[in-house]
ZATIFI-523179 format. One record per residue: x, y, z of N, C-alpha, C in turn; residue number from 1. Coordinates in steps of 0.001 Angstrom, whole numbers. Each point is the difference from the previous one (the first is absolute). Layout:
N
+---------+---------+---------+---------+---------+---------+---------+---------+---------+-----+
:    n_xx :    n_yy :    n_zz :   ca_xx :   ca_yy :   ca_zz :    c_xx :    c_yy :    c_zz : num :
+---------+---------+---------+---------+---------+---------+---------+---------+---------+-----+
:       X :       Y :       Z :       X :       Y :       Z :       X :       Y :       Z : NUM :
...
+---------+---------+---------+---------+---------+---------+---------+---------+---------+-----+
This chain:
215
+---------+---------+---------+---------+---------+---------+---------+---------+---------+-----+
:    n_xx :    n_yy :    n_zz :   ca_xx :   ca_yy :   ca_zz :    c_xx :    c_yy :    c_zz : num :
+---------+---------+---------+---------+---------+---------+---------+---------+---------+-----+
:   11694 :   49048 :  161524 :    -681 :     518 :    1183 :    -798 :   -1120 :     661 :   1 :
:     248 :    -268 :    1260 :    -646 :   -1102 :     692 :   -1464 :     311 :     289 :   2 :
:    -337 :    1238 :     314 :   -1355 :     379 :     345 :    -544 :     968 :   -1038 :   3 :
:   -1320 :     225 :      85 :    -614 :     954 :    -911 :     569 :    1397 :     205 :   4 :
:     237 :     696 :   -1096 :     420 :    1397 :      61 :   -1252 :     863 :      34 :   5 :
:    -158 :     756 :    1059 :   -1187 :     831 :     209 :     240 :    1366 :    -631 :   6 :
:    -869 :     375 :    -947 :     245 :    1162 :    -852 :   -1084 :    1065 :     166 :   7 :
:     444 :    1254 :     107 :    -895 :    1160 :      -6 :     218 :     748 :   -1307 :   8 :
:   -1074 :     257 :    -746 :      81 :     696 :   -1284 :    -465 :    1441 :     175 :   9 :
:     851 :     948 :    -396 :    -326 :    1421 :     150 :      65 :     685 :   -1358 :  10 :
:   -1162 :     421 :    -500 :     -82 :     690 :   -1291 :   -1316 :     761 :     -38 :  11 :
:      16 :    1195 :    -585 :   -1228 :     797 :     -11 :    -998 :    -443 :   -1064 :  12 :
:     402 :    -897 :    -896 :    -909 :    -489 :   -1035 :    -559 :   -1370 :     392 :  13 :
:   -1321 :     -68 :     163 :    -643 :   -1249 :     413 :     264 :   -1125 :    -985 :  14 :
:      50 :     341 :   -1292 :     211 :   -1038 :   -1014 :    1392 :    -618 :     116 :  15 :
:     974 :     808 :     406 :    1362 :    -519 :     207 :      24 :    -929 :    1209 :  16 :
:    -627 :     424 :    1084 :     -54 :    -837 :    1202 :    -699 :   -1320 :    -291 :  17 :
:   -1116 :      93 :    -722 :    -763 :   -1199 :    -332 :     807 :    -944 :    -888 :  18 :
:     688 :     588 :    -985 :     802 :    -816 :    -910 :    1128 :    -715 :     719 :  19 :
:     696 :     727 :     861 :    1092 :    -607 :     755 :    -514 :   -1092 :     936 :  20 :
:   -1139 :     268 :     633 :    -586 :    -992 :     902 :    -339 :   -1282 :    -752 :  21 :
:    -599 :     139 :   -1183 :    -376 :   -1169 :    -805 :    1224 :    -802 :    -418 :  22 :
:    1049 :     716 :    -409 :    1227 :    -669 :    -448 :     684 :    -724 :    1153 :  23 :
:     172 :     702 :    1102 :     755 :    -562 :    1118 :    -771 :   -1081 :     750 :  24 :
:   -1334 :      44 :     -86 :    -813 :   -1020 :     667 :     277 :   -1388 :    -572 :  25 :
:     424 :     -39 :   -1253 :     295 :   -1285 :    -633 :    1423 :    -473 :     200 :  26 :
:     797 :     789 :     705 :    1400 :    -356 :     227 :     166 :    -779 :    1304 :  27 :
:     893 :    -966 :     -38 :     258 :    -827 :    1173 :     601 :     821 :    1143 :  28 :
:    -532 :    -192 :    1192 :     523 :     611 :    1234 :     -36 :    1518 :     -18 :  29 :
:    -982 :     578 :    -674 :    -221 :    1443 :      50 :   -1428 :     254 :     462 :  30 :
:    -148 :     875 :     978 :   -1314 :     270 :     581 :    -207 :    1505 :     123 :  31 :
:   -1013 :     528 :    -694 :    -322 :    1428 :      70 :    -809 :     243 :    1267 :  32 :
:     554 :     807 :     904 :    -687 :     227 :    1279 :    -688 :    1358 :      67 :  33 :
:     219 :     856 :   -1018 :    -645 :    1304 :      37 :     356 :     870 :   -1181 :  34 :
:    -788 :    1064 :    -165 :     230 :     983 :   -1052 :    -117 :    1396 :     599 :  35 :
:     662 :     958 :    -648 :     -98 :    1402 :     416 :      42 :     872 :   -1243 :  36 :
:    -722 :    1139 :      49 :    -128 :     858 :   -1172 :     873 :    1243 :      51 :  37 :
:     661 :     250 :    1132 :     917 :    1141 :      88 :     970 :    -232 :    1154 :  38 :
:     942 :     925 :     160 :    1021 :    -172 :    1016 :    -533 :     -35 :    1418 :  39 :
:    -994 :     825 :     292 :    -568 :      21 :    1352 :    -627 :   -1343 :     358 :  40 :
:    -769 :    -535 :    -948 :    -630 :   -1301 :     227 :    1065 :   -1093 :      91 :  41 :
:    1068 :     153 :    -773 :    1090 :    -978 :      36 :     641 :     -55 :    1384 :  42 :
:     202 :    1163 :     601 :     584 :      55 :    1348 :    -900 :    -720 :    1002 :  43 :
:   -1300 :     276 :     -87 :    -962 :    -625 :     910 :     -23 :   -1514 :    -169 :  44 :
:     -83 :    -450 :   -1263 :     -69 :   -1438 :    -272 :    1309 :    -704 :     370 :  45 :
:    1119 :     623 :    -328 :    1296 :    -614 :     311 :     180 :    -150 :    1506 :  46 :
:    -431 :    1011 :     745 :     109 :     -41 :    1462 :    -857 :   -1114 :     585 :  47 :
:   -1211 :    -135 :    -517 :    -936 :    -989 :     536 :     318 :   -1426 :    -444 :  48 :
:     418 :    -156 :   -1260 :     157 :   -1341 :    -574 :    1415 :    -555 :      69 :  49 :
:    1001 :     879 :     107 :    1401 :    -433 :      42 :     312 :    -999 :   -1122 :  50 :
:    -123 :     423 :   -1260 :     236 :    -910 :   -1130 :    1475 :    -353 :    -163 :  51 :
:     251 :   -1049 :    -768 :    1382 :    -384 :    -319 :     547 :     860 :   -1132 :  52 :
:    -861 :     268 :    -991 :     393 :     804 :   -1164 :   -1088 :    1035 :    -281 :  53 :
:     426 :    1213 :    -322 :    -934 :    1059 :    -393 :     339 :     440 :   -1414 :  54 :
:    -976 :    -103 :    -905 :     152 :     555 :   -1346 :    -489 :    1435 :      74 :  55 :
:     905 :     957 :    -180 :    -318 :    1400 :     282 :     165 :     880 :   -1231 :  56 :
:   -1107 :     592 :    -445 :      34 :     963 :   -1097 :     562 :    1323 :     526 :  57 :
:     434 :     858 :    -891 :     521 :    1311 :     413 :   -1025 :    1102 :    -211 :  58 :
:    -515 :     104 :   -1218 :    -873 :    1121 :    -360 :   -1438 :    -277 :     417 :  59 :
:    -356 :     477 :    1194 :   -1347 :    -185 :     530 :    -484 :    1300 :     629 :  60 :
:   -1325 :     232 :      21 :    -530 :    1235 :     598 :     116 :     -11 :    1515 :  61 :
:     -99 :    1193 :     586 :       0 :     210 :    1455 :    1350 :    -291 :     648 :  62 :
:     504 :   -1204 :    -184 :    1303 :    -360 :     578 :     698 :    -950 :    -960 :  63 :
:    1135 :     416 :    -550 :     702 :    -827 :    -982 :     712 :   -1172 :     678 :  64 :
:     443 :    -936 :    -831 :     737 :   -1134 :     531 :    1294 :     409 :     674 :  65 :
:     681 :     992 :    -565 :    1262 :     450 :     581 :    -213 :     724 :    1319 :  66 :
:   -1126 :     698 :     137 :    -323 :     656 :    1272 :    -340 :   -1036 :    1071 :  67 :
:    -664 :   -1066 :    -426 :    -416 :   -1036 :     954 :    1139 :    -940 :     376 :  68 :
:     959 :    -161 :    -899 :    1043 :   -1016 :     168 :     739 :      52 :    1337 :  69 :
:     561 :    1151 :     411 :     732 :       0 :    1276 :    -884 :    -307 :    1205 :  70 :
:   -1265 :     378 :     -70 :    -923 :    -289 :    1102 :    -302 :   -1496 :      40 :  71 :
:    -208 :    -585 :   -1180 :    -252 :   -1441 :     -75 :    1194 :    -777 :     544 :  72 :
:    1208 :     457 :    -334 :    1206 :    -680 :     482 :      56 :      17 :    1532 :  73 :
:    -522 :    1084 :     582 :     -18 :     112 :    1464 :   -1089 :    -866 :     615 :  74 :
:   -1187 :      -3 :    -632 :   -1153 :    -700 :     561 :      11 :   -1502 :    -297 :  75 :
:     609 :    -391 :   -1115 :      61 :   -1418 :    -383 :    1430 :    -328 :    -420 :  76 :
:     937 :       8 :     947 :    1423 :    -122 :    -321 :     406 :   -1304 :    -667 :  77 :
:    -780 :   -1056 :     191 :     355 :   -1289 :    -597 :    -465 :    -126 :   -1447 :  78 :
:    -858 :     901 :    -440 :    -535 :     -80 :   -1361 :    1075 :     330 :   -1033 :  79 :
:       9 :    -757 :   -1088 :     877 :     287 :   -1132 :    -819 :     814 :    -998 :  80 :
:     532 :    1130 :    -433 :    -777 :     915 :    -837 :     525 :       5 :   -1427 :  81 :
:    -883 :    -340 :    -927 :     314 :      -1 :   -1425 :    -804 :    1108 :    -667 :  82 :
:     694 :    1041 :    -457 :    -683 :    1062 :    -724 :    -428 :    -540 :   -1363 :  83 :
:   -1265 :     185 :    -352 :    -521 :    -414 :   -1302 :    -676 :    1220 :    -597 :  84 :
:     667 :     649 :    -948 :    -395 :    1346 :    -404 :     262 :     268 :   -1473 :  85 :
:    -644 :    1040 :    -525 :     284 :     434 :   -1373 :    1170 :     973 :     -29 :  86 :
:     406 :     486 :    1162 :    1038 :    1029 :      53 :    1388 :    -579 :    -257 :  87 :
:     614 :     479 :   -1078 :    1381 :    -382 :    -309 :     954 :    1133 :     369 :  88 :
:    -465 :     917 :     859 :     819 :    1134 :     420 :    1089 :    -459 :     968 :  89 :
:    1236 :     396 :    -281 :    1112 :    -391 :     861 :    -201 :     485 :    1434 :  90 :
:    -531 :    1208 :     150 :    -185 :     550 :    1349 :    -970 :    -856 :     809 :  91 :
:   -1007 :    -578 :    -653 :    -936 :    -869 :     710 :     684 :   -1302 :     414 :  92 :
:     822 :    -538 :    -892 :     750 :   -1211 :     328 :     903 :     231 :    1202 :  93 :
:     781 :    1090 :     -46 :     947 :     271 :    1079 :    -719 :     265 :    1323 :  94 :
:   -1125 :     711 :     -68 :    -770 :     275 :    1215 :    -559 :   -1289 :     586 :  95 :
:    -515 :    -871 :    -865 :    -554 :   -1276 :     464 :    1066 :    -836 :     706 :  96 :
:    1182 :     -81 :    -593 :    1083 :    -771 :     614 :     470 :     651 :    1301 :  97 :
:      61 :    1321 :      -9 :     412 :     731 :    1205 :    -939 :    -280 :    1164 :  98 :
:   -1299 :     -80 :    -283 :    -991 :    -202 :    1048 :    -220 :   -1473 :     354 :  99 :
:     713 :    -901 :    -664 :     -45 :   -1394 :     439 :    -716 :    -996 :    -876 : 100 :
:    -347 :     358 :   -1246 :    -606 :    -984 :    -901 :    1030 :   -1062 :    -373 : 101 :
:    -457 :   -1234 :    -169 :     898 :   -1086 :    -387 :     -35 :    -286 :   -1500 : 102 :
:    -925 :     640 :    -706 :     -83 :    -237 :   -1437 :    -710 :    1134 :    -708 : 103 :
:     266 :     115 :   -1313 :    -616 :    1057 :    -803 :    -274 :    -592 :   -1376 : 104 :
:   -1276 :    -204 :    -300 :    -407 :    -643 :   -1246 :    -971 :     909 :    -742 : 105 :
:     200 :     107 :   -1313 :    -897 :     818 :    -812 :   -1236 :    -795 :    -394 : 106 :
:   -1130 :     696 :    -148 :   -1260 :    -671 :    -298 :     -39 :    -623 :   -1389 : 107 :
:     935 :     355 :    -854 :      62 :    -635 :   -1311 :     588 :   -1396 :      52 : 108 :
:     439 :    -423 :    1167 :     600 :   -1326 :     157 :   -1041 :   -1088 :    -244 : 109 :
:     442 :   -1139 :    -512 :    -897 :   -1117 :    -254 :    -444 :    -678 :    1286 : 110 :
:   -1058 :    -794 :    -107 :    -553 :    -693 :    1164 :    1046 :    -894 :     658 : 111 :
:     732 :    -736 :    -829 :    1028 :    -901 :     529 :    1048 :     769 :     789 : 112 :
:     373 :    1180 :    -518 :    1006 :     823 :     671 :    -512 :     521 :    1341 : 113 :
:   -1267 :     391 :      37 :    -589 :     501 :    1249 :     -51 :   -1104 :    1054 : 114 :
:    -471 :   -1167 :    -400 :     -90 :   -1129 :     931 :    1383 :    -380 :     518 : 115 :
:     966 :     -54 :    -911 :    1373 :    -331 :     390 :     558 :    1039 :     972 : 116 :
:    -280 :    1281 :    -275 :     494 :    1075 :     865 :    -572 :    -123 :    1407 : 117 :
:   -1272 :    -334 :     106 :    -625 :    -164 :    1317 :     679 :   -1127 :     770 : 118 :
:     200 :   -1121 :    -670 :     636 :   -1144 :     662 :    1425 :     344 :     449 : 119 :
:     720 :     685 :    -856 :    1400 :     312 :     311 :     113 :    1048 :    1111 : 120 :
:    -868 :    1002 :     -48 :      -8 :     999 :    1074 :    -381 :    -659 :    1328 : 121 :
:    -979 :    -900 :     -53 :    -430 :    -699 :    1217 :    1124 :    -839 :     595 : 122 :
:     889 :    -494 :    -855 :    1100 :    -845 :     479 :    1226 :     810 :     399 : 123 :
:    -104 :    1334 :    -115 :    1084 :     849 :     476 :     857 :     643 :   -1063 : 124 :
:    -325 :    -220 :   -1271 :     791 :     597 :   -1071 :    -428 :    1443 :    -261 : 125 :
:     855 :     721 :    -706 :    -302 :    1359 :    -442 :    -262 :     -54 :   -1503 : 126 :
:   -1116 :     581 :    -430 :    -410 :     -97 :   -1397 :    -147 :    1389 :    -616 : 127 :
:     586 :     185 :   -1178 :    -175 :    1229 :    -775 :    -363 :    -359 :   -1431 : 128 :
:    -944 :     742 :    -589 :    -259 :    -160 :   -1427 :    1286 :     288 :    -763 : 129 :
:     267 :    -741 :   -1077 :    1213 :     248 :    -784 :     147 :    1460 :    -417 : 130 :
:   -1126 :     640 :    -345 :      57 :    1410 :    -414 :     502 :     892 :    1127 : 131 :
:    -409 :    -315 :    1230 :     390 :     829 :    1131 :    1448 :    -261 :     399 : 132 :
:     443 :   -1235 :    -128 :    1409 :    -300 :     256 :     862 :     776 :    -986 : 133 :
:    -491 :     108 :   -1240 :     714 :     780 :   -1012 :      95 :    1464 :     376 : 134 :
:   -1039 :     520 :     650 :      22 :    1396 :     438 :    1086 :     229 :    1036 : 135 :
:     179 :    -974 :     878 :    1041 :     118 :    1017 :    1382 :      43 :    -637 : 136 :
:     199 :    -851 :   -1006 :    1292 :     -31 :    -691 :     246 :    1319 :    -718 : 137 :
:   -1038 :     536 :    -651 :     141 :    1266 :    -730 :     386 :    1130 :     940 : 138 :
:    -656 :      40 :    1166 :     326 :    1063 :     953 :    1443 :    -140 :     486 : 139 :
:     420 :   -1233 :     234 :    1377 :    -227 :     431 :     984 :     562 :   -1023 : 140 :
:    -245 :    -281 :   -1265 :     920 :     460 :   -1037 :      38 :    1522 :     -83 : 141 :
:   -1160 :     631 :     213 :     -62 :    1459 :     -69 :     736 :     656 :    1162 : 142 :
:     100 :    -709 :    1112 :     604 :     589 :    1198 :    1449 :    -433 :     237 : 143 :
:     575 :    -728 :    -946 :    1364 :    -489 :     189 :    1017 :    1135 :     167 : 144 :
:    -234 :    1113 :    -672 :     971 :    1103 :      40 :     206 :     536 :    1411 : 145 :
:   -1060 :     -18 :     813 :     143 :     508 :    1369 :    -295 :   -1070 :    1044 : 146 :
:     429 :   -1201 :    -333 :    -217 :   -1131 :     909 :     758 :     195 :    1309 : 147 :
:    -678 :    -227 :    1097 :     620 :     135 :    1312 :     709 :   -1296 :     388 : 148 :
:    1039 :     132 :     817 :     692 :   -1176 :     503 :    -926 :    -769 :     937 : 149 :
:     129 :   -1311 :     -20 :    -801 :    -849 :     865 :     877 :    -477 :    1149 : 150 :
:    -326 :     388 :    1216 :     826 :    -312 :    1163 :    -380 :   -1360 :     583 : 151 :
:     315 :   -1065 :    -754 :    -277 :   -1351 :     458 :    1291 :    -807 :      38 : 152 :
:      40 :    -968 :     908 :    1141 :    -908 :      39 :     -80 :    -933 :   -1208 : 153 :
:    1101 :    -678 :    -356 :     -37 :    -936 :   -1131 :   -1079 :   -1066 :     157 : 154 :
:    -166 :    -523 :    1212 :   -1025 :   -1015 :     241 :   -1405 :     569 :    -174 : 155 :
:    -227 :    1199 :     537 :   -1308 :     639 :    -143 :    -297 :     285 :   -1460 : 156 :
:    1011 :     429 :    -748 :    -181 :     274 :   -1422 :    -379 :   -1275 :    -751 : 157 :
:     646 :   -1108 :     339 :    -305 :   -1266 :    -657 :   -1426 :    -446 :     298 : 158 :
:    -413 :     171 :    1268 :   -1374 :    -338 :     367 :    -981 :     869 :    -778 : 159 :
:     290 :    1296 :    -116 :    -870 :     909 :    -743 :    -127 :    -433 :   -1454 : 160 :
:    1108 :    -366 :    -620 :     -30 :    -455 :   -1396 :    -871 :   -1244 :    -151 : 161 :
:     145 :    -947 :     917 :    -755 :   -1246 :     -90 :   -1481 :     211 :     306 : 162 :
:    -301 :     910 :     928 :   -1399 :     368 :     244 :    -587 :     608 :   -1271 : 163 :
:     781 :     855 :    -662 :    -439 :     596 :   -1257 :    -243 :   -1023 :   -1084 : 164 :
:     713 :   -1129 :      73 :    -182 :   -1083 :    -968 :   -1205 :    -870 :     327 : 165 :
:    -656 :     284 :    1132 :   -1206 :    -730 :     369 :     219 :   -1224 :     859 : 166 :
:    1214 :    -189 :     534 :     277 :   -1169 :     826 :    -607 :     152 :    1397 : 167 :
:    -425 :   -1111 :     578 :    -505 :      -7 :    1371 :    1178 :     -20 :     972 : 168 :
:    -280 :     207 :    1282 :    1070 :     -27 :     999 :     721 :   -1341 :      27 : 169 :
:    -767 :   -1094 :    -115 :     622 :   -1327 :      28 :     885 :    -221 :   -1224 : 170 :
:    -437 :     496 :   -1158 :     803 :    -136 :   -1218 :    1275 :     833 :      90 : 171 :
:    -126 :    1205 :     578 :    1176 :     861 :     185 :     978 :    -661 :     966 : 172 :
:    -536 :    -571 :    1078 :     854 :    -668 :     985 :     790 :   -1135 :    -641 : 173 :
:    -677 :    -775 :    -838 :     667 :   -1120 :    -674 :    1074 :     501 :    -964 : 174 :
:    -320 :    1050 :    -732 :     931 :     529 :    -996 :    1234 :     628 :     650 : 175 :
:    -190 :     647 :    1152 :    1099 :     698 :     668 :     652 :    -835 :    1106 : 176 :
:    -507 :   -1245 :     183 :     527 :    -889 :    1037 :    -112 :     641 :    1391 : 177 :
:   -1190 :     533 :     254 :    -281 :     647 :    1280 :   -1238 :    -625 :     628 : 178 :
:    -201 :     249 :    1287 :   -1234 :    -401 :     639 :   -1115 :     959 :    -396 : 179 :
:   -1239 :    -501 :     -15 :   -1121 :     853 :    -401 :    -172 :    1172 :     965 : 180 :
:     276 :    -219 :    1279 :    -111 :    1086 :     978 :    1028 :    1096 :    -283 : 181 :
:    1174 :    -393 :    -489 :    1029 :     981 :    -355 :    -447 :     837 :   -1188 : 182 :
:    -633 :    -659 :    -966 :    -523 :     723 :   -1166 :   -1046 :    1012 :     444 : 183 :
:    -876 :    -413 :     917 :   -1023 :     925 :     504 :     645 :    1204 :     682 : 184 :
:    1088 :    -236 :     702 :     710 :    1099 :     662 :     571 :     973 :   -1022 : 185 :
:     660 :    -528 :   -1037 :     547 :     859 :   -1050 :   -1113 :     792 :    -683 : 186 :
:   -1131 :    -681 :    -271 :   -1120 :     664 :    -665 :    -551 :    1120 :     871 : 187 :
:    -145 :    -261 :    1290 :    -501 :    1020 :     923 :     932 :    1203 :      40 : 188 :
:    1302 :    -255 :      19 :     970 :    1093 :      40 :     -54 :     852 :   -1258 : 189 :
:     -68 :    -661 :   -1165 :      21 :     786 :   -1239 :   -1296 :     780 :    -182 : 190 :
:   -1126 :    -571 :     449 :   -1262 :     745 :     -60 :      86 :    1252 :     860 : 191 :
:     613 :    -140 :    1173 :     158 :    1135 :     905 :     936 :    1048 :    -595 : 192 :
:    1129 :    -424 :    -548 :     966 :     934 :    -573 :    -576 :     769 :   -1186 : 193 :
:    -777 :    -700 :    -826 :    -546 :     620 :   -1206 :   -1367 :     627 :     241 : 194 :
:    -495 :    -114 :    1240 :   -1305 :     556 :     376 :   -1105 :    -543 :    -901 : 195 :
:      13 :   -1315 :    -170 :   -1011 :    -684 :    -793 :    -965 :    -708 :     940 : 196 :
:   -1272 :      -1 :    -371 :   -1035 :    -516 :     900 :       1 :   -1525 :      84 : 197 :
:     181 :    -661 :   -1147 :    -126 :   -1452 :      -4 :     730 :    -617 :   -1188 : 198 :
:    -171 :   -1294 :    -170 :     689 :    -741 :   -1056 :    -387 :     500 :   -1390 : 199 :
:   -1283 :     325 :    -185 :    -447 :     493 :   -1304 :     722 :    1288 :    -373 : 200 :
:     175 :     891 :     980 :     722 :    1248 :    -256 :    1463 :    -285 :    -322 : 201 :
:     570 :   -1047 :     624 :    1391 :    -378 :    -288 :     142 :    -512 :   -1424 : 202 :
:    -991 :    -765 :    -463 :      10 :    -482 :   -1388 :     -30 :    1181 :    -965 : 203 :
:    -888 :     959 :     279 :     -98 :    1188 :    -852 :    1306 :     787 :      18 : 204 :
:     598 :     129 :    1177 :    1257 :     740 :     140 :    1110 :    -677 :    -794 : 205 :
:     118 :   -1327 :     144 :    1044 :    -742 :    -711 :    -169 :     116 :   -1507 : 206 :
:   -1253 :      -6 :    -455 :    -262 :     123 :   -1436 :     356 :    1391 :    -496 : 207 :
:    -402 :    1043 :     767 :     318 :    1370 :    -390 :    1500 :     216 :     -85 : 208 :
:     729 :    -605 :     913 :    1450 :     183 :      57 :     757 :    -902 :    -968 : 209 :
:    -729 :    -862 :    -696 :     670 :    -891 :    -938 :     784 :   -1098 :     682 : 210 :
:    -392 :    -352 :    1229 :     736 :    -996 :     773 :    -482 :   -1416 :    -249 : 211 :
:   -1255 :    -153 :    -417 :    -529 :   -1336 :    -240 :     248 :    -400 :   -1444 : 212 :
:    -190 :   -1282 :    -277 :     184 :    -491 :   -1368 :   -1276 :     120 :    -806 : 213 :
:   -1083 :     513 :     630 :   -1283 :     166 :    -693 :     -34 :    1318 :    -754 : 214 :
:     793 :     110 :   -1051 :     117 :    1250 :    -746 :    -614 :    -138 :   -1374 : 215 :
+---------+---------+---------+---------+---------+---------+---------+---------+---------+-----+
């Protein structure tokens, strides 16, 4: 990252916010620009500060992270949102991805993993805790019996598989011998056909369907 990553921390526990602030303050090119204690405050702060990355808890009073998420996406569209939560519920993961989160990390993760996740989300990657990726695979296996056909062209299917493998557009373009703009076109088409909101949702979809190699 060439410039400082501006971070907003959202958690209802002051000790968690303080701990994260202390840890991240010592990291290169990371700058904490604000804190919020619930979803309502997160919306206000995100709108005013326009952070690069938002660490967003789910279980908070008054307004949960999942309730605030779609509003934050509207008010601060450039922000990358990393859910940092104790919830290992599949429904919370799927809802977060549906509403536009770029990452989902459990609070049991180590400091190094959290810092790495922030950097990777800030650079455009999609991050899932290994436990949550496993949940996606489990759901896929349970639903194989009534799997629906996927109405994608061979090229779109290949792009979906590579997105599921975590490749960037430039890496996909190189692998498929295509221009990056062509890859973006295929990605846009498949998102529209599958009614997926963004790249993170495509990664989750590819994993659920068993299309990626991350099994």
